[in-house]
Biopython code that builds the backbone (N, CA, C, O; Angstrom):
import numpy as np
from Bio.PDB.StructureBuilder import StructureBuilder

atoms = [
    (1, "GLN", "N", (16.068, 3.693, 14.272)),
    (1, "GLN", "CA", (14.821, 3.375, 14.456)),
    (1, "GLN", "C", (13.856, 3.644, 13.237)),
    (1, "GLN", "O", (13.718, 4.751, 12.717)),
    (2, "VAL", "N", (13.255, 2.581, 12.879)),
    (2, "VAL", "CA", (12.643, 2.305, 11.699)),
    (2, "VAL", "C", (10.972, 3.213, 11.522)),
    (2, "VAL", "O", (10.036, 2.999, 12.292)),
    (3, "GLN", "N", (10.933, 3.878, 10.745)),
    (3, "GLN", "CA", (9.470, 5.012, 10.869)),
    (3, "GLN", "C", (8.761, 4.801, 9.428)),
    (3, "GLN", "O", (9.389, 5.227, 8.458)),
    (4, "LEU", "N", (7.776, 4.313, 9.250)),
    (4, "LEU", "CA", (6.842, 4.401, 7.842)),
    (4, "LEU", "C", (5.937, 4.812, 8.359)),
    (4, "LEU", "O", (5.417, 4.506, 9.432)),
    (5, "VAL", "N", (5.497, 6.102, 7.056)),
    (5, "VAL", "CA", (4.871, 7.001, 7.085)),
    (5, "VAL", "C", (3.999, 7.169, 5.918)),
    (5, "VAL", "O", (4.413, 7.734, 4.906)),
    (6, "GLU", "N", (2.284, 6.499, 6.060)),
    (6, "GLU", "CA", (1.804, 6.339, 4.647)),
    (6, "GLU", "C", (0.956, 7.667, 4.424)),
    (6, "GLU", "O", (0.759, 8.500, 5.309)),
    (7, "SER", "N", (0.471, 7.750, 3.088)),
    (7, "SER", "CA", (-0.164, 8.867, 2.462)),
    (7, "SER", "C", (-1.048, 8.792, 1.119)),
    (7, "SER", "O", (-0.916, 7.951, 0.230)),
    (8, "GLY", "N", (-1.970, 9.839, 1.157)),
    (8, "GLY", "CA", (-2.584, 9.215, -0.246)),
    (8, "GLY", "C", (-3.973, 8.986, -0.057)),
    (8, "GLY", "O", (-4.756, 9.324, -0.945)),
    (9, "GLY", "N", (-4.458, 8.350, 1.196)),
    (9, "GLY", "CA", (-5.570, 8.238, 1.235)),
    (9, "GLY", "C", (-6.716, 9.203, 1.175)),
    (9, "GLY", "O", (-6.593, 10.418, 1.332)),
    (10, "GLY", "N", (-7.681, 8.662, 0.971)),
    (10, "GLY", "CA", (-8.905, 9.618, 1.070)),
    (10, "GLY", "C", (-10.122, 9.012, 0.725)),
    (10, "GLY", "O", (-10.334, 7.809, 0.872)),
    (11, "LEU", "N", (-11.131, 10.024, 0.154)),
    (11, "LEU", "CA", (-12.591, 9.440, -0.412)),
    (11, "LEU", "C", (-12.705, 9.489, -1.949)),
    (11, "LEU", "O", (-12.344, 10.532, -2.493)),
    (12, "VAL", "N", (-13.112, 8.596, -2.620)),
    (12, "VAL", "CA", (-13.080, 8.443, -4.071)),
    (12, "VAL", "C", (-14.146, 7.896, -4.411)),
    (12, "VAL", "O", (-14.518, 6.974, -3.685)),
    (13, "GLN", "N", (-14.841, 8.185, -5.379)),
    (13, "GLN", "CA", (-15.989, 7.575, -6.123)),
    (13, "GLN", "C", (-15.699, 6.125, -6.674)),
    (13, "GLN", "O", (-14.587, 5.985, -7.183)),
    (14, "PRO", "N", (-16.656, 4.861, -6.644)),
    (14, "PRO", "CA", (-16.154, 3.966, -7.195)),
    (14, "PRO", "C", (-16.022, 4.319, -8.851)),
    (14, "PRO", "O", (-16.661, 5.145, -9.503)),
    (15, "GLY", "N", (-14.858, 3.302, -9.327)),
    (15, "GLY", "CA", (-14.142, 3.628, -10.255)),
    (15, "GLY", "C", (-12.939, 4.408, -10.407)),
    (15, "GLY", "O", (-12.128, 4.328, -11.330)),
    (16, "GLY", "N", (-12.909, 5.145, -9.439)),
    (16, "GLY", "CA", (-11.656, 6.494, -9.051)),
    (16, "GLY", "C", (-10.428, 6.001, -9.141)),
    (16, "GLY", "O", (-10.264, 4.868, -9.594)),
    (17, "SER", "N", (-9.480, 6.696, -8.766)),
    (17, "SER", "CA", (-8.026, 6.100, -8.566)),
    (17, "SER", "C", (-7.678, 6.922, -7.588)),
    (17, "SER", "O", (-8.227, 8.016, -7.453)),
    (18, "LEU", "N", (-6.572, 6.422, -6.665)),
    (18, "LEU", "CA", (-6.013, 6.794, -5.653)),
    (18, "LEU", "C", (-4.399, 6.318, -5.691)),
    (18, "LEU", "O", (-3.998, 5.276, -6.208)),
    (19, "ARG", "N", (-3.722, 7.144, -5.143)),
    (19, "ARG", "CA", (-1.961, 6.682, -5.049)),
    (19, "ARG", "C", (-1.588, 6.834, -4.020)),
    (19, "ARG", "O", (-1.330, 7.951, -3.572)),
    (20, "LEU", "N", (-1.455, 5.699, -3.341)),
    (20, "LEU", "CA", (-0.812, 5.640, -1.755)),
    (20, "LEU", "C", (0.669, 5.702, -1.848)),
    (20, "LEU", "O", (1.201, 5.033, -2.734)),
    (21, "SER", "N", (1.607, 6.612, -0.836)),
    (21, "SER", "CA", (2.804, 6.472, -0.600)),
    (21, "SER", "C", (3.244, 6.256, 0.592)),
    (21, "SER", "O", (2.586, 6.833, 1.458)),
    (22, "CYS", "N", (4.378, 5.452, 1.070)),
    (22, "CYS", "CA", (4.955, 5.210, 1.987)),
    (22, "CYS", "C", (6.081, 5.579, 2.184)),
    (22, "CYS", "O", (6.901, 4.830, 1.653)),
    (23, "THR", "N", (6.510, 6.421, 2.723)),
    (23, "THR", "CA", (8.152, 6.993, 3.097)),
    (23, "THR", "C", (8.856, 6.479, 4.420)),
    (23, "THR", "O", (8.394, 6.571, 5.557)),
    (24, "ALA", "N", (10.036, 5.934, 4.055)),
    (24, "ALA", "CA", (10.514, 5.039, 5.103)),
    (24, "ALA", "C", (11.955, 5.942, 5.558)),
    (24, "ALA", "O", (12.885, 6.277, 4.824)),
    (25, "SER", "N", (11.787, 6.173, 6.906)),
    (25, "SER", "CA", (13.137, 6.196, 7.335)),
    (25, "SER", "C", (13.805, 5.386, 8.262)),
    (25, "SER", "O", (13.130, 4.615, 8.944)),
    (26, "GLY", "N", (15.427, 5.451, 8.444)),
    (26, "GLY", "CA", (15.608, 4.251, 9.355)),
    (26, "GLY", "C", (16.031, 2.852, 8.840)),
    (26, "GLY", "O", (16.442, 1.939, 9.556)),
    (27, "LEU", "N", (15.889, 2.818, 7.646)),
    (27, "LEU", "CA", (16.402, 1.775, 6.532)),
    (27, "LEU", "C", (15.806, 2.082, 5.011)),
    (27, "LEU", "O", (14.880, 2.730, 4.525)),
    (28, "ILE", "N", (16.953, 1.180, 4.523)),
    (28, "ILE", "CA", (16.906, 1.626, 2.918)),
    (28, "ILE", "C", (15.765, 0.337, 2.249)),
    (28, "ILE", "O", (15.938, -0.879, 2.336)),
    (29, "LEU", "N", (14.872, 0.887, 1.742)),
    (29, "LEU", "CA", (13.510, -0.157, 1.342)),
    (29, "LEU", "C", (14.047, -0.963, 0.371)),
    (29, "LEU", "O", (13.722, -2.149, 0.316)),
    (30, "LYS", "N", (14.996, -0.374, -0.570)),
    (30, "LYS", "CA", (15.357, -1.095, -2.157)),
    (30, "LYS", "C", (16.031, -2.772, -1.403)),
    (30, "LYS", "O", (15.766, -3.751, -2.102)),
    (31, "TYR", "N", (16.694, -3.012, -0.316)),
    (31, "TYR", "CA", (17.211, -3.871, 0.311)),
    (31, "TYR", "C", (16.128, -4.751, 0.812)),
    (31, "TYR", "O", (16.460, -5.928, 0.953)),
    (32, "HIS", "N", (15.131, -4.499, 1.056)),
    (32, "HIS", "CA", (14.060, -5.380, 1.652)),
    (32, "HIS", "C", (12.448, -5.789, 0.646)),
    (32, "HIS", "O", (11.853, -5.133, -0.208)),
    (33, "ILE", "N", (12.240, -6.843, 1.112)),
    (33, "ILE", "CA", (10.917, -6.804, 0.687)),
    (33, "ILE", "C", (9.817, -5.996, 1.422)),
    (33, "ILE", "O", (9.794, -6.030, 2.652)),
    (34, "THR", "N", (8.937, -5.296, 0.757)),
    (34, "THR", "CA", (8.047, -4.242, 1.295)),
    (34, "THR", "C", (6.427, -4.445, 1.017)),
    (34, "THR", "O", (6.104, -4.461, -0.171)),
    (35, "GLY", "N", (5.585, -4.572, 1.810)),
    (35, "GLY", "CA", (4.132, -4.772, 1.314)),
    (35, "GLY", "C", (3.347, -3.796, 1.754)),
    (35, "GLY", "O", (3.736, -3.052, 2.654)),
    (36, "TRP", "N", (2.132, -3.663, 1.183)),
    (36, "TRP", "CA", (1.030, -2.847, 1.164)),
    (36, "TRP", "C", (0.109, -4.133, 1.525)),
    (36, "TRP", "O", (0.041, -5.165, 0.857)),
    (37, "TYR", "N", (-0.559, -3.854, 2.685)),
    (37, "TYR", "CA", (-1.750, -4.629, 3.439)),
    (37, "TYR", "C", (-2.772, -3.573, 3.750)),
    (37, "TYR", "O", (-2.592, -2.356, 3.778)),
    (38, "ARG", "N", (-4.120, -4.396, 4.028)),
    (38, "ARG", "CA", (-4.854, -3.248, 4.373)),
    (38, "ARG", "C", (-5.948, -4.396, 5.534)),
    (38, "ARG", "O", (-5.800, -5.601, 5.741)),
    (39, "GLN", "N", (-6.865, -3.568, 6.027)),
    (39, "GLN", "CA", (-7.552, -4.062, 7.370)),
    (39, "GLN", "C", (-9.278, -3.547, 6.962)),
    (39, "GLN", "O", (-9.623, -2.410, 7.286)),
    (40, "ILE", "N", (-9.997, -4.224, 6.442)),
    (40, "ILE", "CA", (-11.098, -4.046, 6.943)),
    (40, "ILE", "C", (-11.850, -4.126, 7.768)),
    (40, "ILE", "O", (-11.804, -5.297, 8.146)),
    (41, "PRO", "N", (-12.906, -3.337, 8.599)),
    (41, "PRO", "CA", (-13.282, -3.161, 9.646)),
    (41, "PRO", "C", (-13.898, -4.900, 9.807)),
    (41, "PRO", "O", (-14.518, -5.610, 9.015)),
    (42, "GLY", "N", (-13.411, -5.131, 11.152)),
    (42, "GLY", "CA", (-14.065, -6.844, 11.626)),
    (42, "GLY", "C", (-13.588, -7.830, 10.693)),
    (42, "GLY", "O", (-14.249, -8.839, 10.446)),
    (43, "LYS", "N", (-12.155, -7.523, 10.010)),
    (43, "LYS", "CA", (-11.415, -8.421, 9.281)),
    (43, "LYS", "C", (-10.445, -8.754, 9.671)),
    (43, "LYS", "O", (-9.982, -8.250, 10.695)),
    (44, "TYR", "N", (-9.841, -9.666, 9.023)),
    (44, "TYR", "CA", (-8.044, -9.556, 9.521)),
    (44, "TYR", "C", (-7.253, -8.708, 8.451)),
    (44, "TYR", "O", (-7.635, -8.537, 7.294)),
    (45, "ARG", "N", (-6.138, -8.220, 8.985)),
    (45, "ARG", "CA", (-5.251, -7.484, 7.655)),
    (45, "ARG", "C", (-4.888, -8.646, 6.679)),
    (45, "ARG", "O", (-4.727, -9.837, 6.946)),
    (46, "GLU", "N", (-4.792, -7.956, 5.400)),
    (46, "GLU", "CA", (-4.459, -9.196, 4.415)),
    (46, "GLU", "C", (-3.446, -8.290, 3.548)),
    (46, "GLU", "O", (-3.394, -7.061, 3.600)),
    (47, "LEU", "N", (-2.853, -8.916, 2.947)),
    (47, "LEU", "CA", (-1.448, -8.511, 1.950)),
    (47, "LEU", "C", (-2.180, -7.922, 0.598)),
    (47, "LEU", "O", (-2.814, -8.755, -0.050)),
    (48, "VAL", "N", (-2.159, -6.771, 0.181)),
    (48, "VAL", "CA", (-2.736, -6.292, -1.119)),
    (48, "VAL", "C", (-1.569, -6.283, -2.283)),
    (48, "VAL", "O", (-1.827, -6.415, -3.479)),
    (49, "ALA", "N", (-0.288, -6.113, -1.764)),
    (49, "ALA", "CA", (0.975, -6.214, -2.655)),
    (49, "ALA", "C", (2.138, -6.045, -2.039)),
    (49, "ALA", "O", (2.352, -5.498, -0.956)),
    (50, "SER", "N", (2.984, -6.612, -2.887)),
    (50, "SER", "CA", (4.695, -6.668, -2.142)),
    (50, "SER", "C", (5.440, -6.620, -3.368)),
    (50, "SER", "O", (5.121, -7.091, -4.459)),
    (51, "ILE", "N", (6.729, -5.834, -2.966)),
    (51, "ILE", "CA", (7.706, -5.965, -3.935)),
    (51, "ILE", "C", (9.231, -6.312, -3.225)),
    (51, "ILE", "O", (9.591, -5.892, -2.125)),
    (52, "THR", "N", (9.964, -7.116, -4.064)),
    (52, "THR", "CA", (10.957, -7.680, -3.315)),
    (52, "THR", "C", (11.870, -6.618, -3.391)),
    (52, "THR", "O", (11.558, -5.465, -3.690)),
    (53, "ASN", "N", (13.259, -7.099, -3.057)),
    (53, "ASN", "CA", (14.225, -6.009, -3.038)),
    (53, "ASN", "C", (14.927, -6.121, -4.454)),
    (53, "ASN", "O", (15.612, -5.155, -4.791)),
    (54, "HIS", "N", (14.818, -7.307, -5.405)),
    (54, "HIS", "CA", (14.895, -7.207, -7.069)),
    (54, "HIS", "C", (13.943, -6.448, -7.531)),
    (54, "HIS", "O", (14.180, -5.809, -8.556)),
    (55, "GLY", "N", (12.755, -6.342, -6.945)),
    (55, "GLY", "CA", (11.873, -5.512, -7.788)),
    (55, "GLY", "C", (10.506, -6.374, -8.152)),
    (55, "GLY", "O", (9.461, -5.832, -8.513)),
    (56, "THR", "N", (10.679, -7.793, -8.001)),
    (56, "THR", "CA", (9.630, -8.414, -8.190)),
    (56, "THR", "C", (8.786, -8.175, -7.353)),
    (56, "THR", "O", (8.968, -8.120, -6.137)),
    (57, "THR", "N", (7.255, -7.928, -8.248)),
    (57, "THR", "CA", (6.376, -7.934, -7.252)),
    (57, "THR", "C", (4.876, -9.058, -7.478)),
    (57, "THR", "O", (4.655, -9.775, -8.454)),
    (58, "ASN", "N", (4.036, -8.898, -6.255)),
    (58, "ASN", "CA", (2.836, -9.960, -6.398)),
    (58, "ASN", "C", (1.774, -9.378, -5.587)),
    (58, "ASN", "O", (1.983, -8.785, -4.528)),
    (59, "TYR", "N", (0.861, -9.526, -6.006)),
    (59, "TYR", "CA", (-0.454, -9.199, -5.891)),
    (59, "TYR", "C", (-1.618, -10.273, -5.204)),
    (59, "TYR", "O", (-1.870, -11.446, -5.477)),
    (60, "ALA", "N", (-2.030, -9.615, -4.495)),
    (60, "ALA", "CA", (-3.336, -10.317, -4.185)),
    (60, "ALA", "C", (-4.393, -10.713, -5.186)),
    (60, "ALA", "O", (-4.932, -9.718, -5.672)),
    (61, "ASP", "N", (-4.800, -11.722, -5.589)),
    (61, "ASP", "CA", (-6.211, -11.948, -6.471)),
    (61, "ASP", "C", (-6.980, -10.822, -6.460)),
    (61, "ASP", "O", (-7.224, -10.369, -7.578)),
    (62, "PHE", "N", (-7.508, -10.140, -5.373)),
    (62, "PHE", "CA", (-8.570, -9.123, -5.712)),
    (62, "PHE", "C", (-7.904, -7.666, -6.036)),
    (62, "PHE", "O", (-8.531, -6.624, -5.849)),
    (63, "VAL", "N", (-6.536, -7.702, -6.552)),
    (63, "VAL", "CA", (-6.191, -6.566, -7.069)),
    (63, "VAL", "C", (-5.596, -6.435, -8.396)),
    (63, "VAL", "O", (-5.130, -5.541, -9.103)),
    (64, "GLN", "N", (-5.822, -7.806, -8.448)),
    (64, "GLN", "CA", (-4.769, -7.945, -9.788)),
    (64, "GLN", "C", (-5.568, -7.327, -11.298)),
    (64, "GLN", "O", (-6.705, -7.527, -11.726)),
    (65, "GLY", "N", (-4.462, -6.539, -11.830)),
    (65, "GLY", "CA", (-5.053, -5.799, -12.813)),
    (65, "GLY", "C", (-5.578, -4.556, -12.420)),
    (65, "GLY", "O", (-5.991, -3.843, -13.335)),
    (66, "ARG", "N", (-5.649, -4.177, -11.398)),
    (66, "ARG", "CA", (-5.990, -2.610, -10.858)),
    (66, "ARG", "C", (-5.264, -2.021, -9.953)),
    (66, "ARG", "O", (-5.535, -0.852, -9.681)),
    (67, "PHE", "N", (-4.351, -2.580, -9.386)),
    (67, "PHE", "CA", (-3.549, -2.014, -8.321)),
    (67, "PHE", "C", (-1.945, -2.152, -8.784)),
    (67, "PHE", "O", (-1.607, -3.211, -9.313)),
    (68, "THR", "N", (-1.063, -1.209, -8.612)),
    (68, "THR", "CA", (0.459, -1.491, -8.928)),
    (68, "THR", "C", (1.233, -1.154, -7.875)),
    (68, "THR", "O", (1.124, 0.042, -7.604)),
    (69, "ILE", "N", (1.896, -1.688, -7.254)),
    (69, "ILE", "CA", (3.221, -1.372, -6.477)),
    (69, "ILE", "C", (4.516, -1.312, -7.162)),
    (69, "ILE", "O", (5.019, -2.121, -7.941)),
    (70, "SER", "N", (5.124, 0.231, -6.547)),
    (70, "SER", "CA", (6.261, 0.613, -7.224)),
    (70, "SER", "C", (7.540, 0.867, -6.261)),
    (70, "SER", "O", (7.449, 0.220, -5.218)),
    (71, "ARG", "N", (8.241, 1.341, -6.323)),
    (71, "ARG", "CA", (9.229, 1.867, -5.205)),
    (71, "ARG", "C", (10.281, 2.655, -6.178)),
    (71, "ARG", "O", (10.796, 2.436, -7.275)),
    (72, "ASP", "N", (10.321, 3.600, -5.278)),
    (72, "ASP", "CA", (11.389, 5.037, -5.687)),
    (72, "ASP", "C", (12.845, 5.343, -4.856)),
    (72, "ASP", "O", (13.247, 6.153, -4.020)),
    (73, "ASP", "N", (13.335, 4.272, -5.557)),
    (73, "ASP", "CA", (14.668, 3.960, -4.665)),
    (73, "ASP", "C", (15.244, 5.558, -4.173)),
    (73, "ASP", "O", (15.554, 5.856, -3.019)),
    (74, "ALA", "N", (15.287, 6.390, -5.267)),
    (74, "ALA", "CA", (15.922, 7.734, -5.013)),
    (74, "ALA", "C", (15.316, 8.417, -3.733)),
    (74, "ALA", "O", (16.078, 9.028, -2.984)),
    (75, "LYS", "N", (13.805, 8.326, -3.423)),
    (75, "LYS", "CA", (13.471, 9.074, -2.607)),
    (75, "LYS", "C", (13.261, 8.226, -1.335)),
    (75, "LYS", "O", (13.012, 8.742, -0.246)),
    (76, "ASN", "N", (13.389, 6.730, -1.557)),
    (76, "ASN", "CA", (13.095, 5.571, -0.646)),
    (76, "ASN", "C", (11.614, 5.589, -0.315)),
    (76, "ASN", "O", (11.328, 5.774, 0.868)),
    (77, "VAL", "N", (10.710, 5.436, -1.122)),
    (77, "VAL", "CA", (9.105, 5.745, -1.102)),
    (77, "VAL", "C", (8.751, 4.317, -1.815)),
    (77, "VAL", "O", (9.391, 3.800, -2.731)),
    (78, "ILE", "N", (7.704, 3.857, -1.246)),
    (78, "ILE", "CA", (7.128, 3.085, -2.082)),
    (78, "ILE", "C", (5.357, 3.469, -2.408)),
    (78, "ILE", "O", (4.654, 4.196, -1.706)),
    (79, "HIS", "N", (5.028, 2.898, -3.400)),
    (79, "HIS", "CA", (3.802, 3.566, -3.910)),
    (79, "HIS", "C", (2.996, 2.418, -4.244)),
    (79, "HIS", "O", (3.394, 1.336, -4.674)),
    (80, "LEU", "N", (1.740, 2.807, -3.980)),
    (80, "LEU", "CA", (0.572, 1.645, -4.457)),
    (80, "LEU", "C", (-0.478, 2.624, -5.709)),
    (80, "LEU", "O", (-1.135, 3.486, -5.125)),
    (81, "GLN", "N", (-0.626, 2.610, -6.710)),
    (81, "GLN", "CA", (-1.111, 2.678, -7.516)),
    (81, "GLN", "C", (-2.657, 1.744, -7.784)),
    (81, "GLN", "O", (-2.874, 0.591, -8.159)),
    (82, "MET", "N", (-3.546, 2.900, -7.379)),
    (82, "MET", "CA", (-5.057, 1.910, -7.194)),
    (82, "MET", "C", (-6.076, 2.617, -8.168)),
    (82, "MET", "O", (-6.723, 3.605, -7.821)),
    (83, "ASN", "N", (-6.149, 2.160, -9.144)),
    (83, "ASN", "CA", (-7.472, 1.799, -10.077)),
    (83, "ASN", "C", (-8.582, 1.158, -10.030)),
    (83, "ASN", "O", (-8.669, 0.177, -9.291)),
    (84, "ASN", "N", (-9.862, 1.656, -10.953)),
    (84, "ASN", "CA", (-10.847, 1.253, -10.656)),
    (84, "ASN", "C", (-11.269, 0.479, -9.191)),
    (84, "ASN", "O", (-11.290, -0.709, -8.872)),
    (85, "LEU", "N", (-11.566, 1.628, -8.523)),
    (85, "LEU", "CA", (-11.599, 1.513, -7.149)),
    (85, "LEU", "C", (-12.896, 1.042, -6.888)),
    (85, "LEU", "O", (-13.887, 1.603, -7.355)),
    (86, "LYS", "N", (-12.962, -0.130, -6.043)),
    (86, "LYS", "CA", (-14.569, -0.496, -5.798)),
    (86, "LYS", "C", (-14.769, -0.300, -4.072)),
    (86, "LYS", "O", (-13.901, -0.055, -3.235)),
    (87, "SER", "N", (-16.062, -0.482, -3.913)),
    (87, "SER", "CA", (-16.743, -0.247, -2.536)),
    (87, "SER", "C", (-15.937, -1.204, -1.635)),
    (87, "SER", "O", (-15.658, -0.775, -0.515)),
    (88, "GLU", "N", (-15.503, -2.503, -1.986)),
    (88, "GLU", "CA", (-15.135, -3.465, -1.155)),
    (88, "GLU", "C", (-13.842, -3.097, -1.143)),
    (88, "GLU", "O", (-13.135, -3.991, -0.678)),
    (89, "ASP", "N", (-13.269, -2.159, -1.461)),
    (89, "ASP", "CA", (-11.717, -1.729, -1.230)),
    (89, "ASP", "C", (-11.592, -0.684, -0.398)),
    (89, "ASP", "O", (-10.533, -0.065, -0.298)),
    (90, "THR", "N", (-12.719, -0.378, 0.309)),
    (90, "THR", "CA", (-12.481, 0.528, 1.736)),
    (90, "THR", "C", (-12.026, -0.168, 2.707)),
    (90, "THR", "O", (-12.449, -1.257, 3.094)),
    (91, "ALA", "N", (-10.905, 0.624, 3.241)),
    (91, "ALA", "CA", (-9.911, -0.172, 4.370)),
    (91, "ALA", "C", (-9.167, 0.821, 4.812)),
    (91, "ALA", "O", (-9.343, 1.955, 4.367)),
    (92, "VAL", "N", (-8.128, 0.531, 5.843)),
    (92, "VAL", "CA", (-7.143, 1.036, 6.166)),
    (92, "VAL", "C", (-5.924, 0.248, 5.560)),
    (92, "VAL", "O", (-5.655, -0.939, 5.746)),
    (93, "TYR", "N", (-5.274, 1.129, 4.826)),
    (93, "TYR", "CA", (-4.055, 0.532, 3.869)),
    (93, "TYR", "C", (-2.673, 0.816, 4.637)),
    (93, "TYR", "O", (-2.308, 1.968, 4.870)),
    (94, "TYR", "N", (-2.094, -0.068, 4.931)),
    (94, "TYR", "CA", (-0.827, -0.081, 5.810)),
    (94, "TYR", "C", (0.496, -0.364, 4.847)),
    (94, "TYR", "O", (0.401, -1.223, 3.971)),
    (95, "CYS", "N", (1.809, 0.420, 5.038)),
    (95, "CYS", "CA", (2.598, -0.191, 4.599)),
    (95, "CYS", "C", (3.628, -1.155, 5.662)),
    (95, "CYS", "O", (3.533, -0.951, 6.872)),
    (96, "SER", "N", (4.458, -2.047, 5.221)),
    (96, "SER", "CA", (5.228, -3.019, 6.285)),
    (96, "SER", "C", (6.374, -3.192, 5.741)),
    (96, "SER", "O", (6.291, -3.413, 4.533)),
    (97, "VAL", "N", (7.736, -3.174, 6.291)),
    (97, "VAL", "CA", (8.736, -3.846, 6.246)),
    (97, "VAL", "C", (9.575, -4.171, 7.500)),
    (97, "VAL", "O", (9.799, -3.413, 8.443)),
    (98, "LEU", "N", (10.026, -5.534, 7.321)),
    (98, "LEU", "CA", (10.689, -5.966, 8.523)),
    (98, "LEU", "C", (9.810, -5.913, 9.855)),
    (98, "LEU", "O", (10.215, -5.440, 10.917)),
    (99, "ASN", "N", (8.615, -6.438, 9.652)),
    (99, "ASN", "CA", (7.773, -6.592, 10.487)),
    (99, "ASN", "C", (7.143, -5.005, 11.479)),
    (99, "ASN", "O", (6.382, -4.916, 12.443)),
    (100, "GLU", "N", (7.895, -3.958, 10.673)),
    (100, "GLU", "CA", (7.555, -2.381, 11.145)),
    (100, "GLU", "C", (6.422, -2.438, 10.140)),
    (100, "GLU", "O", (6.128, -3.062, 9.120)),
    (101, "TRP", "N", (5.861, -1.360, 11.019)),
    (101, "TRP", "CA", (4.294, -0.962, 10.139)),
    (101, "TRP", "C", (3.919, 0.580, 10.532)),
    (101, "TRP", "O", (4.083, 1.065, 11.651)),
    (102, "GLY", "N", (3.343, 1.308, 9.303)),
    (102, "GLY", "CA", (3.264, 2.879, 9.482)),
    (102, "GLY", "C", (1.757, 2.658, 10.428)),
    (102, "GLY", "O", (1.361, 1.598, 10.911)),
    (103, "GLN", "N", (1.136, 3.926, 10.502)),
    (103, "GLN", "CA", (0.285, 4.339, 11.246)),
    (103, "GLN", "C", (-1.241, 3.728, 10.032)),
    (103, "GLN", "O", (-2.374, 3.389, 10.375)),
    (104, "GLY", "N", (-0.683, 3.789, 8.724)),
    (104, "GLY", "CA", (-2.329, 3.403, 8.087)),
    (104, "GLY", "C", (-2.602, 4.620, 7.601)),
    (104, "GLY", "O", (-2.138, 5.659, 8.070)),
    (105, "THR", "N", (-3.541, 4.528, 6.419)),
    (105, "THR", "CA", (-3.971, 5.591, 5.690)),
    (105, "THR", "C", (-5.401, 5.335, 5.231)),
    (105, "THR", "O", (-5.617, 4.359, 4.514)),
    (106, "GLN", "N", (-6.349, 6.110, 5.580)),
    (106, "GLN", "CA", (-7.753, 5.622, 5.671)),
    (106, "GLN", "C", (-8.224, 5.795, 3.378)),
    (106, "GLN", "O", (-7.858, 6.652, 2.573)),
    (107, "VAL", "N", (-8.906, 4.827, 3.232)),
    (107, "VAL", "CA", (-9.140, 4.368, 1.864)),
    (107, "VAL", "C", (-10.900, 4.464, 1.876)),
    (107, "VAL", "O", (-11.388, 3.517, 2.493)),
    (108, "THR", "N", (-11.758, 5.279, 1.398)),
    (108, "THR", "CA", (-12.860, 4.861, 1.232)),
    (108, "THR", "C", (-13.485, 5.291, -0.037)),
    (108, "THR", "O", (-13.478, 6.389, -0.595)),
    (109, "VAL", "N", (-13.917, 4.392, -0.294)),
    (109, "VAL", "CA", (-14.900, 4.200, -1.697)),
    (109, "VAL", "C", (-16.089, 4.323, -2.004)),
    (109, "VAL", "O", (-16.694, 3.263, -2.163)),
    (110, "SER", "N", (-16.806, 5.517, -2.186)),
    (110, "SER", "CA", (-18.188, 5.569, -1.905)),
    (110, "SER", "C", (-18.885, 6.528, -3.030)),
    (110, "SER", "O", (-18.399, 7.631, -3.282)),
    (111, "SER", "N", (-19.822, 6.137, -3.559)),
    (111, "SER", "CA", (-20.572, 7.045, -4.267)),
    (111, "SER", "C", (-21.124, 8.292, -3.098)),
    (111, "SER", "O", (-21.822, 9.232, -3.480)),
]
sb = StructureBuilder()
sb.init_structure("model")
sb.init_model(0)
sb.init_chain("A")
sb.init_seg("    ")
for serial, (resi, resn, name, xyz) in enumerate(atoms, 1):
    if name == "N":
        sb.init_residue(resn, " ", resi, " ")
    sb.init_atom(name, np.array(xyz, "f"), 0.0, 1.0, " ", f" {name:<3s}", serial, name[0])
structure = sb.get_structure()
């Protein structure tokens, strides 16, 4: 049974940083494409960043240069380092692999 658990969300001021983590059990992340998504209230869930089994990364235009996705194969965890956060980044952030989803972690960017 696949289980994904996100953590690291919280309240941060504009310009601040957060590091999200997604810990997986029931599968080995390095063999799959894994993505971070976010859902802003009233909007569709959207892809933020992804990483392939080969380590190739892809980012949405709205986070280019600010966010970095990475994977720790020893711990079976993916991270999303978010820098220079903006109020419009406020959302629930989810990780996903093989159409499985975590419960999400809330990120709020506000002064």
